N, C-alpha and C positions, 0 to 999 in steps of 0.2 A: 590288546596284546602290548606287551612292553617291547618296542621296538629295539631300546638300547640293548636288551639281552638277546637280540636275534643273533644267530652265527654269523660271524663277520670272515670275511677273507682278507688277510692280511698279506702285506707283499713287503719283501726286503730286496736290497740290493742283489743277494743271492738267488732271488727268485727267477730273474730273467735267464739264467743258465737251465735252470730246469725246464723253464716254459720253451727254450729252443728245442728241446729234444720232442717236444709235441708236434712240430712242423713236419708237413709231408716232406719228402725227399726232394730236394731241389734239383731240378732238371737242367742239365748242362748241354750246350751245343757244340758244334765243330769249332775248332780255332785253326788259325793258319799254322801256327807253331807253338808248341806248350811253352816255350821260354822267351818267345819274341814279344816285345812291347810296341804297341800301337797307340796313335793318336786317336782318342774319341772323336768321331764325327757327329754323333748324336746318341741321346739317351730318350728312349720312349718307353713310357708307363702305362698300361691300361689295365681295367678291370675295378678300379677303385677312383673314386672321386673325394676322398677325404682330405687330400692336399694335393696343392699343384704339382705337375710333374717335375718343374724346375727346382721346386723347395724340397722336394724328396731327394733328387739327384744330388742337391747341394749336400744335404744331410748324411749322405751314405759315402760322400767323396768322388762322386762320378759326374763330371761336368765336360760339357765340350772343350775341347782343346787340351784336357789333360792327356798325360801319356800313361797308358796302363798295361798291365800284364793280364793272362788269363786269371792268374792266382789272385791278382788284385781286384778283378771283378767278382770273383768268387768270395772274398773277403768283405768285399761291400754288400753283397747279397746277404753274408751272415750277419753283417750289422742291421741290415733291413729286417731280418728275421728277429733279432734280438729286442728290437724295440717294442714289439707286442701289438703293433697295429694290425700286424696281418698274419693270417694263420695259413694261407696258400701262397707261395712264391715260386714262379717259374721264369727262367730267363734263358735268352739265347743270344749269340752275336755273331757277326760275321763282317769281314774286312770288304771295304770299297775302296775305290781310288782316293776317297776323301779320307779314309781312315775306318776305325771300326765302329759300327752300329750297335747299340746294345737296346734289347727290347726284354722289358719285364712286364710279366702279367701277374697280377695281385688278386687276392681274395681277402677281403676285410675280416679281420677277428671281432668278436663282439666288443663293445665298449659301453661305458655309462657316463651320464651326465657327473659333473664334477661340482661338488659342493665345498666350500671354504667355511669350516665352522665355527672356529672361535678366534678369528684375528681382527678384533675390534680396533686396531692400530691402522689398519688398511681398508679401502675399499676394494670389492671385488675388481674393478678394472684396474686397480694399481698392483694387484696380484697376478692378474692376467697379463699384463705389460711386462712385469718382472720375468714371467715364465717365458714369453715370446722374446724379450731382449737376451735372454740366455741361449737362444737359437734352437729352443725345445719346440718339436711339431707339436702344435695343439689346437685343437678344434672345438674346445668346450666339453670335450669328453675325454675319458682316459680309458685305456685298455684294461683288461682284466690282470696282465702280469706282464713284465718287460721293462727295459731300460728307460722307457720313456716315463715310467712312474717314478723311477729313482730320480731324473732329470728335474721333474716337475718338483718333486719333494725338496731337492736341493736348491733350486730357484727360490722357492717360499722361504726356505731357511735363510737364505742371503739377505731376504728383507727383515728378518729379526735380527740378524747380525747387524743389519746397517744403522738399528736403533739401539743396539746391545740389550735387546730383550732375551730373557730366559726361555730355555724349553726346546725341545725336540719335535721336528714336524713329522707327522706319520700319516699313512692313509690306510683306509679299509673300505672294503666294499660291504655296504648295509642296504637295506630295504628303504625305498624312499617314503617319507611320512605319509603321503595320501594315495598310495598304490602300491602294488606288489613288485613293481620295476624295481631296479637296484640303482645306487648312485655310489660313486666314490667320493668319499669323504674325507678331506684333508683336515688335520685337525693338529694343534700344539699342545704338547703335554708339559706340564711343569710351568706353566704361566698361570699364577693363581689370580685369576680375573673373576670376581663374583657379581651376581646381579644384585642391585641395591632396591630396584623396584621395578615394577611393570606399570606402563601408562597405555592404557585405551584411548582411541579418538572419539569413540563412540559410546553414548550413554548406556545402551544396552549392555555390552560387556562390562562397563564401569560399574552398573548397579546389580548384575546378577549375582545372587547369594552363592550360588553354585560354585562359580568361578572363583569368587573372594574366598571359599572354604579350600581350594586346592592351591593357591598361589604361593604357599609355601613349598610346593616341589620346584619352584622356580627361584624365588627370593632367598637369597643367602647361599645359593648352591653357584657351583661352577658356570660360566656363561657358555651357553652352547646354541648356535642358532637351529641346529638339529633337534634339540630337546625342546626349544620353543615352538618349533614346526609341528611337532608332535602333540605339545599342549594345546596349540590352537585347533588341531583337528579333533582331539579327543574332548576337550573341554569347552572351548570358545564356539567353536562351529555349532554344536548342538543347542547352544544358547540363543542362536539365530534360527536355526532350521526348526526348532520346537515352537517358535514363534511364527513361523511361517515367511521368515525371510530367506527364502529358499536360493536366492542369488547374491547372498553376501559376499564381499569380497575384501580379501586382506592384502593389504599393500605390503611391500617389504619393510620388515621391522628394521628400526635403527638402534644402535647400541652407543649411547651417549656417556660419555665419562663424566663423572660427577667431580665435585670440588671446585677448588680455586684454579681458574684456567691459566693464572701466572705460575703455577707450580708444575712440577714435573708430573707427567701423567701416573693417575693413580691406579687402583686395582679394582675400581668398582664402576659398574656401568648401570645405567637406567635404560630398560627396553621400551621403546616407543613403537606401539603396532597400530597402522593406520586401518580403519575398517570404514567400508561404505556398505550400510545395511540394504540398501535397494528396497525394492517393493515388498509389502507385507501381503503375501497372498492368502486369500481365503479358499475353502472349500468349494469346489464347483461342481463336484459329483464324479461318479465312476460309470462308465458303459461296459457291458459285459458281452462277449461272444465266446462259445464253445462251452458253455456251462450246462449241465444236464443234471448231474446227481444232486447238486445245491442250486435253488433257484435264486434269481436275482435278487428278490427281497432279502433272504437269508445272507447273500453274500454282502449286500450293502449293511446290514444289521452288524455283520461281523467286522466290517471296517469300522463302524462306531462314530461316523461323522455326521454331523446335521448342517445343511446348506448355510453357508456364510461364516462359518467358525473359522478360526486360524488354520492353515494347512499345516498342522503339527508333523513334521517329518517323521519324528520319533514314534508319535501314535499311529502314523500311516504304517511304518514298519512291523509294529506290533499286530496291526489289523492283517496285513499280509499273513503273517506268521498264524494268526488264528484261522485263516481261511485255509492254509495248507494243512494245519492240524486237523479241521473239521473232515477235509478230504480223506485224511489219513484213518480217520476215525471211522469212516466208511469203507475203509479198504482200498481207496486209492492212494498206495504209498508213494508213488512216483507224480503226483499231480504237480504241475507246475505252472505259474502266473507270469505272462509278459505284460508288464505295466508301462505303457508310453504316457509321458507328462504332456499335457496340451496347456500353455501358459497363455493367459488372456492379459496383457499387460495394461491395458486401458481399464478393464473391469476389476483388475487385481484378482484374478481367479485363477485357480488351476484345477485342472479336471484330469481323469486318467482313462484312456481306453484300455481296457484290460482283455486279452485273450487267454482262456484257460484251456490247457492241455491236461484233462483229468488222467488219462492214461488206463493202465489196466485196472480193475478192481479184483483184489487178491482175497482168497479165500483161506481159512486155517488149514495147514498141512500136518505135519508132525511136530511133535513137542518133544526135544531132546533135552534129556537132564544128565548133567555130571556133577560129581562133588558132593552127592548126597547120599546116605544110607537108603536101603531098600524101603525101610519102612516111610522115611521122610519123603522119598519120591513118591510112594503110593498116596500119601498124604496130600502132596502138591499136586498130582494128577487128578485126584478126587476133587479138589477145590478149583482148578483151573476153569475159567468161565466162557471159554470160546472152544466150542466144540469143532472137531474136525468136519471140515466143509462150510462152517458157518463163514460169513463176511468177516474178515479180521479187523478187529478194533484196535487201532495203534494206541490209543489213549489209555485202553486197560491194560495193554502190554507195558507202557512205559511207567505206568502208575504202579504195576507189579514190580518191576525192577527198582524203581526208586523209592519204595517203602513197603508196598503190599507184602513182598516176601518175608520182610522183617516181621511184619503183623502177623502173618500166618504160622510163624514159627515162635512166636515170643513166649509162649508158654511151655514150650518143649525144650528138651535138651539140646536141639540143634543150634549150633552156633556158625556164623560166617560173618566175614568183613565185608565181602563184595560180591555182586552178583554179574559175573562176565555174560553178555548177551549179544546176539547177532539174529538178524533175520535174512534168512536164506531165500530170496524170492526165485520162482522159476516162472517165467512169463508163458512158457507153453503149456503148462498145466493151470497156470493163474492160481497158484497156491504159494504159500509162504510157510516155510518151516521155521520155528521158533527154537533156539538154542541157548540154554541157560547152564553156565558154569558157576557152581557156588564155591567160593574160594574163602 
């Protein structure tokens, strides 16, 4: 999947106002008098450990010793809501001989880890320090929306201005390179920093022909840590896992400016990627439980490994796929495998304990056809090879959809571009209806 094209949630300064409308009604408590002012005796904040209570109180302008009115307390609560860090805010206050005591109860809003994408002039630590020096509440993550995002962006923009660097800072929520979780990616637009080269510290990556063949997706292109991370996931890690280096570690890449160090900073960087390949694991076998329709010998044959060969993770995934396809061929459309790896580091072996959940064996139900003439429909029904009540063969179904239908009608006037298809399973009757729509 091209993660760069994933739908992004972009934010602007105006987004904070829209986000405020999503907050629950703020609950107000009694006040001694609506128009009176009182000195703050204490501010208590509960329900969240995201930031220290005193830091939050300072951020919204409520500190012990200050004199406030009821309206100013409400305004402070509104500022807290607009930050974006909290989706539920309740407060109450009451007067004591020492002054007014204010109690906030908060519910955290979703947040995502922050990535600084293409700022080769600064380390992450320098950027974080600039954010905190600007008085921004920051814990290594960012809210989905709110004024906190604007404040982070403005603090980063201040770093660029300090060095008279061009470009605008923007933020977007995108999918993390190695998971389906989300991250907040800050990046600068308009700064033309390009990749001159990529250096790997380990010879496996240095010598892999498949990696070399796709390096042009990085070299000569705009510098982006996010793009590099995706490259490592999609191209470099497979080069290691296919050789049995199942625990290879990638260090934090460095972007090094090229050229004469005595001259002003240029616009080209070389990317240096530290890699520790770790142990090369060999195949140590698989043990099976729960299998009945397919015996252990057949399952091992479908995996396709011999003892002692490198534990190729790509080959292993193909083996798991072959096994589930074999079960589907026998009518077990929902068969699942739970494979737990067991690593023997001293022997450089990996074995798998596999639990098979075969599920229901389905038989052929109805064949529902749309989009064909009556004559073509009769031809299809006459040629369909799975009779009603027979064990359903998913391999035949997939072959028919992906080419068999075209061959069936290739010498007839019947024409179509696509076969829409659906398997409608009924666990109670243990049957599956096949629905084909010729388009």
